[in-house]
C-alpha positions in Angstrom: -9.4 -8.8 -16.2 -9.4 -10.2 -12.7 -12.4 -9.5 -10.5 -10.2 -8.5 -7.6 -8.6 -5.8 -9.7 -12.0 -4.6 -10.8 -13.1 -4.3 -7.2 -9.9 -2.4 -6.3 -10.2 0.0 -9.2 -13.9 0.6 -8.6 -13.3 1.2 -4.9 -10.6 3.8 -5.7 -12.8 5.5 -8.3 -15.8 5.7 -5.9 -13.4 7.0 -3.2 -12.1 9.7 -5.6 -15.7 10.6 -6.6 -16.9 10.9 -3.0 -13.7 12.9 -2.2 -14.4 15.4 -5.0 -18.1 15.8 -4.0 -17.4 16.3 -0.3 -14.4 18.6 -1.1 -16.7 20.8 -3.2 -19.2 21.0 -0.3 -16.3 21.9 2.1 -15.0 24.6 -0.2 -18.5 26.0 -0.6 -19.0 26.1 3.2 -15.5 27.8 3.5 -16.6 30.5 0.9 -19.8 31.0 2.8 -18.0 31.6 6.1 -15.5 33.9 4.4 -18.4 35.9 2.8 -19.9 36.3 6.2 -16.6 37.5 7.6 -16.3 34.6 10.1 -13.1 32.8 10.9 -12.6 29.5 9.1 -11.6 26.9 11.6 -8.5 25.0 10.7 -8.7 21.3 10.2 -7.5 19.2 13.0 -4.1 17.5 12.7 -5.8 14.1 12.6 -7.8 15.2 9.5 -4.8 14.8 7.2 -3.6 11.6 8.8 -7.1 10.0 8.8 -7.6 10.9 5.1 -4.1 9.5 4.3 -5.0 6.3 6.1 -8.2 5.9 4.1 -6.2 6.2 0.9 -3.8 3.5 2.2 -6.7 1.2 3.1 -8.0 1.6 -0.5 -4.6 0.8 -1.9 -4.0 -2.1 0.5 -5.6 -4.8 -1.7 -3.3 -3.8 -4.6 -0.2 -3.9 -2.4 -1.0 -7.1 -0.6 -2.8 -9.9 -2.3 -6.0 -10.8 -0.5 -9.0 -13.1 -0.9 -12.0 -11.5 -2.6 -14.0 -11.1 0.6 -11.1 -9.5 2.5 -10.4 -7.2 -0.4 -14.1 -6.1 -0.6 -14.1 -5.4 3.1 -10.9 -3.3 2.9 -12.3 -1.3 0.0 -15.6 -0.6 1.9 -13.7 0.3 5.0 -11.7 2.8 3.0 -14.8 4.3 1.5 -16.6 4.6 4.8 -13.6 6.0 6.6 -13.1 8.7 3.9 -16.7 9.7 4.1 -16.7 9.9 7.9 -13.5 12.1 7.9 -14.8 14.5 5.2 -18.3 14.6 6.7 -16.8 15.5 10.1 -14.9 18.4 8.6 -18.1 19.6 6.9 -20.0 19.4 10.2 -17.3 21.4 11.9 -17.5 24.1 9.3 -21.3 24.2 9.6 -21.0 24.4 13.3 -18.7 27.4 13.0 -21.2 29.0 10.7 -24.0 28.7 13.2 -22.0 30.3 16.0 
């Protein structure tokens, strides 16, 4: 198997794993807010778009052939972007809980 394909597949799997972990934390925070009777703030419209773009960045090396270094950078950017978007959502929910 080609090393570039291994990097792409591992990047997608790590993105998916981090998404599942962060999503479970977000859902737990939402349940916590609901249990306290507080309003759950809606996600910003940029949340969905940003999350979609991180998926696109993860899939970009599969769609467009790249050199190994560029492919690795694209995968890391997708992972970091996904983490930032999901972490921002979690922070917004925790901020609503503290108010």
